[in-house]
N, C-alpha and C positions, 0 to 999 in steps of 0.2 A: 496330777495333785497341783492344787495352787500354793503360793509362798506367801505369807504375809511377814514382812520384816517390819516388827514393831519396835526394832531396836533404839530409834529415835526418840520414841514416845514415852510419857510418864503415865502412871496410872491417873486416871481410870480410861484414858484414850485405848490403850491396847485391848482392854474386855469389851470395851464398848464396839471396836473394831470385830472382835471375834463372835460377839453377839448379833453382828450384821450379818456375817458370813453365815452362822447357824442359821438365820432366818431363812436364808436364800438358798441353802445348801439342802440336797436330798440325802436321805439316809445312806449311812456307807461311803458317803464321799470323805475325803480326807483333806486337811489343810496343814502344811507345814508352816509353825509358828516360831519365829525368832524373836526373843526379848532379852532385855537388860535389865529392865528396871525390876528394882528388889520387891517392891510391892506386888507388882504383877506376876513377878515368878511365884508368889506364893497364892495369890487370888484367884488367878486364871485357872491353875490345875484344880484347887479346891473346888472353884464354880463348876467347871466342867465334869467332874466325877459326881459332885451333888446333882448334878442333871442327867448323868445316866450316860454320859459319852465318853468314848474311850481315848485314852492319852498313852502315848509312847514316848520316852525320852530319848530323843535321837542323838543329843550332845548337851554335855552341860560343863562349864567350867566355872571359876569365880566370877566372871564377868556376864556372860551369856548361857541362856537356856534357849534350845530347839526341841520343840515338842511336834509330835505327830498326832493331829487330833483326827478321830474319826468320828463322824456325826452319829449318834443312834437312831435307829429306823423309827 
């Protein structure tokens, strides 16, 4: 599983990076995504669910959200 540490980036950069990964990834491939930006923490999960991808919250606290993204087939 690849890891994308987007904790230093602000919206929209994390979303753009996720979109680039999705473009290259195969169905069923997973990405661990680490985010701290409040906008990204709301926008990215909403986008992924809207596009049919699976997300699992690996960890969450007041400052950081870690998701496991599974690309839809």
